[in-house]
Each structure stands twice: as C-alpha cells, then as structure tokens.
C-alpha positions as CSV (number, residue, x, y, z in Angstrom):
1,M,72.3,78.3,80.7
2,K,74.7,81.2,80.1
3,I,72.6,83.4,82.4
4,K,72.7,80.8,85.1
5,T,76.4,80.4,84.8
6,V,76.9,84.2,85.1
7,L,74.7,84.4,88.2
8,I,76.6,81.5,89.9
9,L,80.0,83.0,89.2
10,G,78.8,86.4,90.3
11,L,77.6,84.9,93.6
12,L,81.0,83.2,94.1
13,V,82.9,86.4,93.5
14,I,81.0,88.0,96.4
15,I,81.1,85.0,98.9
16,C,84.4,83.3,98.1
17,L,86.9,86.0,97.6
18,N,89.5,84.1,99.5
19,A,89.0,80.6,98.1
20,E,89.9,78.7,95.0
21,I,86.7,77.5,93.4
22,I,86.3,74.8,90.7
23,V,83.3,75.2,88.4
24,K,82.5,72.0,86.6
25,Q,80.1,71.6,83.7
26,D,79.3,68.1,82.3
27,E,78.3,67.1,78.8
28,N,74.6,67.7,79.7
29,G,75.3,71.2,80.8
30,K,74.9,70.5,84.6
31,I,77.1,72.9,86.7
32,T,78.8,71.8,89.9
33,V,80.7,74.1,92.2
34,T,83.4,72.7,94.6
35,N,86.7,73.6,96.1
36,K,88.2,70.2,95.3
37,S,89.4,68.9,92.0
38,S,88.2,65.4,91.0
39,G,89.7,65.0,87.5
40,Y,86.8,66.2,85.4
41,A,88.0,66.5,81.8
42,N,85.8,69.5,81.1
43,Q,86.2,71.3,84.4
44,K,86.6,75.0,84.4
45,K,88.9,76.3,87.1
46,V,88.3,79.8,88.4
47,S,90.6,81.3,91.0
48,F,89.6,84.1,93.3
49,K,92.7,85.5,94.8
50,N,93.0,87.8,97.8
51,K,92.8,91.5,97.0
52,T,95.9,93.5,97.4
53,Y,96.5,97.1,98.3
54,S,97.0,97.9,94.6
55,Q,93.5,96.8,93.6
56,P,90.7,99.4,93.4
57,I,88.3,99.8,96.3
58,P,84.7,98.9,95.5
59,Y,83.1,102.2,94.7
60,I,80.0,101.7,96.9
61,Y,82.3,101.1,99.9
62,L,84.5,104.0,99.1
63,L,81.5,106.3,99.2
64,K,80.4,104.9,102.5
65,I,83.9,105.3,103.9
66,K,84.2,108.9,102.8
67,R,80.9,109.8,104.4
68,L,81.7,108.1,107.7
69,A,85.3,109.4,107.8
70,K,83.9,112.9,107.6
71,K,81.2,112.1,110.1
72,Y,83.6,110.8,112.7
73,Q,86.6,113.0,111.8
74,L,88.8,110.0,111.2
75,R,91.6,109.5,108.6
76,E,90.1,108.0,105.4
77,D,93.4,106.2,104.6
78,L,93.4,104.6,108.0
79,I,89.8,103.3,107.6
80,I,90.6,101.9,104.1
81,S,93.8,100.2,105.3
82,V,92.0,98.5,108.2
83,V,89.2,97.2,105.9
84,R,91.8,95.9,103.4
85,A,93.8,94.2,106.2
86,E,90.7,92.8,107.9
87,S,88.6,91.5,105.1
88,S,89.9,92.6,101.7
89,F,86.5,94.3,101.3
90,N,84.7,91.0,101.6
91,P,81.4,91.7,103.6
92,Y,81.0,87.9,104.2
93,A,84.5,87.3,105.6
94,I,84.5,85.2,108.8
95,S,87.7,84.7,110.8
96,K,88.7,81.6,112.8
97,K,88.0,83.5,115.9
98,G,84.5,84.5,114.9
99,A,85.1,88.0,113.6
100,I,82.6,88.9,110.8
101,G,82.2,91.4,108.0
102,L,84.2,94.3,106.4
103,M,85.6,95.5,109.7
104,Q,85.7,92.0,111.3
105,L,83.6,92.8,114.3
106,M,83.8,90.4,117.2
107,P,80.5,89.8,119.1
108,E,81.5,92.0,122.1
109,T,82.4,94.9,119.8
110,A,79.2,94.5,117.9
111,R,77.2,94.6,121.2
112,K,79.1,97.7,122.4
113,Y,78.0,99.6,119.3
114,G,74.5,98.1,119.0
115,V,75.0,96.0,116.0
116,K,72.6,93.1,115.8
117,N,73.5,91.7,112.3
118,R,77.3,91.8,111.7
119,F,76.8,90.9,108.1
120,N,74.9,94.2,107.5
121,V,77.5,96.3,105.6
122,D,76.3,99.7,106.9
123,D,76.1,98.7,110.5
124,N,79.4,96.7,110.4
125,L,81.3,99.5,108.7
126,E,80.0,102.3,111.0
127,A,80.6,100.3,114.2
128,G,84.1,99.4,113.1
129,I,84.9,103.0,112.3
130,K,83.4,104.2,115.6
131,H,85.7,101.7,117.4
132,L,88.7,102.7,115.3
133,K,88.1,106.4,116.1
134,F,87.8,105.5,119.8
135,L,91.2,103.7,119.7
136,Y,92.8,106.4,117.6
137,S,91.9,109.0,120.1
138,K,92.7,106.9,123.1
139,F,96.2,106.2,121.9
140,N,96.9,109.8,120.9
141,Q,96.7,109.2,117.1
142,N,99.6,106.7,117.4
143,L,99.1,104.5,114.3
144,P,100.9,101.3,115.4
145,L,99.2,101.3,118.8
146,T,95.8,102.0,117.3
147,L,96.2,99.1,114.8
148,A,97.6,96.8,117.5
149,A,94.6,97.5,119.7
150,Y,92.2,97.0,116.8
151,N,93.8,93.6,116.1
152,A,94.7,92.3,119.5
153,G,92.5,94.3,121.8
154,E,93.0,97.0,124.3
155,E,93.8,94.6,127.1
156,A,96.9,93.3,125.2
157,I,98.2,96.8,124.9
158,R,97.8,97.4,128.6
159,S,99.3,94.0,129.5
160,Y,102.4,94.5,127.4
161,K,102.5,98.3,127.9
162,G,102.7,98.8,124.2
163,I,102.6,96.7,121.1
164,P,102.2,93.0,122.0
165,P,104.8,90.5,120.7
166,F,102.3,88.5,118.7
167,R,103.5,87.8,115.2
168,E,100.0,88.1,113.8
169,T,99.5,91.5,115.3
170,R,102.9,92.8,114.2
171,N,102.4,91.5,110.7
172,Y,99.0,93.1,110.7
173,I,100.4,96.5,111.7
174,K,103.1,96.3,108.9
175,R,100.5,95.3,106.3
176,A,98.0,98.0,107.3
177,M,100.6,100.7,107.4
178,K,102.0,99.6,104.1
179,Y,98.5,100.1,102.6
180,M,98.8,103.7,104.0
181,G,102.2,104.2,102.4
182,F,104.2,104.0,105.7
183,N,107.1,101.8,106.6
184,Y,106.4,100.4,110.0
185,T,110.1,99.9,110.9
186,N,111.1,103.5,109.8
187,Y,108.0,104.9,111.5
188,L,109.2,103.6,114.9
189,K,112.7,105.1,114.6
190,P,113.2,108.1,116.8
191,K,113.3,111.3,114.9
192,P,116.3,113.5,115.5
193,R,115.5,116.5,117.7
194,K,116.0,119.8,116.0
195,K,117.5,122.8,117.8
196,L,115.3,125.8,118.4
197,Y,116.6,129.3,118.1
198,K,115.2,132.4,119.8
199,Y,116.1,135.9,118.7
200,T,114.8,139.4,118.2
201,T,114.4,141.1,114.9
202,K,115.3,144.7,114.1
203,E,111.6,145.5,114.5
204,G,111.7,144.2,118.0
205,R,109.7,141.0,117.2
206,I,110.7,137.8,119.1
207,V,111.0,134.8,116.8
208,I,111.4,131.1,117.7
209,T,112.5,128.9,114.8
210,D,114.3,125.7,114.0
211,S,116.5,127.5,111.4
212,P,119.5,129.5,112.5
213,P,118.8,133.2,111.8
214,A,120.8,135.0,109.2
215,K,120.5,138.4,110.9
216,S,119.2,139.3,114.3
217,K,119.3,142.1,116.9
218,G,121.4,141.1,119.9
219,T,122.1,137.5,120.9
220,V,120.6,134.3,119.6
221,E,119.4,131.9,122.3
222,V,119.4,128.1,121.6
223,L,116.5,126.5,123.4
224,D,116.6,122.9,124.8
C-alpha cells in the first residue's frame, strides 16, 4: 500500500503542479484523489503550489535548455524565464486558450515548426526556443518586445506598434523579466546619453572616448 501511495503522489506532482489535491484514505486503506474536500475525517491534504523563480530548475530540463541555447545562440536566461512564466516547468500544462507544454505552444506555432505532439518535451522545448530566437532576432534583441510577441503574438505588436495594452501581456513581461533579474519599469526608462570626446595623443593617435581626456595634443572635440 505504501508503494501504491508513493506512485500516486509522484504522478500527481507531475500532472497537477498548479492544483490543490486532496488525497483521502479510508479505514480499509482505499485511496481516493480529488480536488474537492468532502469532510473525511482521515483525509490527507497535499497542496501543490506554483513554482516561483526562486525554486530550482529540474535538472533534466536545464541540460536540454543549455544544449538548445548553445545550438540556437540564444540567451539561456531568456529561455529559462519564458519556461517559468509559461508553464512553471510543467510539461502537461494546458492554458485556457489551448497552449500546451513547457513552452505553451499554440497549434499554429506547433505546425510552423513541425511539432506533431505538443506534449513531447523535446519537440515542445525546441520549437518554442526556435520561435523565441526568431522573435528575439526580429525585434533586434529587445526583451520587452520579444516577450510581448511570444505572449500576445506578432500581429498584436504590429497593430499597436509596440507592446500591446493587454494587462496579461504586460504582467507577463514584468514576471519574465523579473526572473531574469531585470526591472521592467527601469528597463524602459531612457538612458542618459553620454558625451563623446575626440582628441589626439602625443603620439599622434586619434582617440574617441566617453571620458574627458586628462592630457591631449591640441584641441578636444565634443561629438554629438
């Protein structure tokens, strides 16, 4: 009976990462699994909470991500943050809109990259990373736009000429960038433009720098 209990709980951890599960065992040892409490005196309550960015990445997925990040020359931290934001590393995750798996592939995205079984971890992960790399390149490595396009689609970016005003998408960007260690609000703030200085050294070498020269030959030119 103990072995049976362990097997059931192990299966639940894999399938029901985002649900609260009640495991009931009656006086005869019969085990019942449900998501609703019905007042059993001897019920055992097991909660499976959502993973957070502070929790470790399943090692088997980390190895796959490292290999694919190198293969497609894409930021490893970006891939990890998207998987966390999309599925919390639950390969059986299904969204209300029908997205499936680690990278939450929609049917059209799966077809685009030749994925027949979206629950297949390897196919799902690689297709999602291919798509993410495509978006990252298309939007000139702009993280907020890349994440917005992955979440809301390229058409939404085109229609709104930037990040769409959808609350879900904006929260998604903030969450994913937080996993990467970035603050979305600060990331969008324009960086102050530094002055550039052009001067000639005593040796006749022309130097352009953002630091005012201590010594130079002749005049120092400030570039716009």
